[in-house]
C-alpha positions as CSV (number, residue, x, y, z in Angstrom):
1,M,14.0,6.0,-11.2
2,E,15.8,4.0,-8.5
3,G,15.9,0.2,-8.4
4,A,13.3,-0.6,-5.7
5,L,11.0,2.2,-6.9
6,L,11.1,0.9,-10.4
7,K,10.4,-2.6,-9.2
8,I,7.4,-1.3,-7.3
9,R,6.2,0.6,-10.4
10,N,6.4,-2.7,-12.4
11,L,4.5,-4.6,-9.8
12,L,1.8,-2.0,-9.6
13,S,1.5,-2.1,-13.4
14,Q,0.8,-5.9,-13.3
15,S,-1.8,-5.5,-10.6
16,S,-5.6,-5.3,-10.9
17,L,-5.6,-1.6,-9.9
18,S,-6.7,0.9,-12.5
19,K,-4.0,3.1,-14.0
20,D,-5.2,6.0,-11.8
21,E,-5.1,3.8,-8.7
22,Q,-1.6,2.6,-9.6
23,D,-0.4,6.2,-10.0
24,E,-1.9,7.2,-6.7
25,L,-0.3,4.3,-4.8
26,F,3.0,4.9,-6.6
27,V,3.1,8.5,-5.3
28,V,2.5,7.2,-1.8
29,F,5.3,4.6,-2.1
30,S,7.6,7.2,-3.6
31,L,7.5,9.1,-0.3
32,L,9.2,6.2,1.5
33,G,13.0,6.2,2.0
34,E,15.1,3.9,-0.1
35,A,15.6,1.4,2.7
36,N,11.9,1.0,3.2
37,L,11.3,0.8,-0.6
38,S,13.5,-2.3,-0.8
39,S,11.5,-4.0,1.9
40,V,8.2,-3.0,0.3
41,A,9.3,-4.2,-3.1
42,D,10.3,-7.6,-1.7
43,V,7.0,-8.0,0.2
44,L,4.9,-7.1,-2.9
45,A,7.0,-9.3,-5.2
46,G,6.4,-12.2,-2.7
47,D,2.7,-11.6,-2.6
48,P,1.3,-9.3,-5.3
49,S,-2.2,-9.7,-4.0
50,L,-1.2,-7.3,-1.2
51,I,-1.1,-4.5,-3.7
52,K,-4.9,-4.3,-3.9
53,K,-5.2,-4.7,-0.1
54,I,-2.7,-1.9,0.5
55,Y,-4.5,0.4,-1.9
56,E,-7.9,-0.4,-0.3
57,N,-6.5,0.3,3.1
58,Y,-4.9,3.6,1.9
59,K,-8.2,4.6,0.3
60,A,-10.2,3.8,3.4
61,K,-7.8,5.9,5.6
62,R,-8.0,8.8,3.2
63,E,-11.8,8.7,3.2
64,V,-12.0,8.5,7.0
65,A,-9.5,11.3,7.4
66,Q,-12.0,13.5,5.5
67,T,-14.9,12.6,7.8
68,K,-12.8,12.6,11.0
69,N,-14.6,9.5,12.3
70,A,-12.5,8.1,15.1
71,D,-14.4,4.8,15.3
72,A,-14.0,4.1,11.6
73,L,-10.3,4.9,11.8
74,R,-9.9,2.5,14.8
75,K,-11.6,-0.2,12.7
76,I,-9.3,0.4,9.8
77,I,-6.2,0.3,12.0
78,E,-7.4,-3.0,13.6
79,E,-7.8,-4.5,10.1
80,E,-4.4,-3.3,9.1
81,K,-2.9,-4.8,12.2
82,D,-4.5,-8.2,11.4
83,L,-3.1,-8.0,7.9
84,L,0.4,-7.2,9.1
85,E,0.3,-10.1,11.5
86,K,-0.8,-12.4,8.7
87,I,2.1,-11.4,6.5
88,G,4.6,-11.5,9.4
89,A,5.5,-7.8,9.4
């Protein structure tokens, strides 16, 4: 496993997510390119509480995608935008 991906795996294992949730989010992160993984690993190491927020956001998007509810998706994206502004991304 590459450096940043291993760091993300370790951070996930220290989070409050269940093992299944950790594995699910790890698969999502593993789809990112190495350059993005380094940035993600740094952000998560700086504020591990974001792991839970990122998972909740991912889960909400997945559920909305199944229902195809455009209004719910807009709301999730707005919340995501607010979070990104908070962390300075």
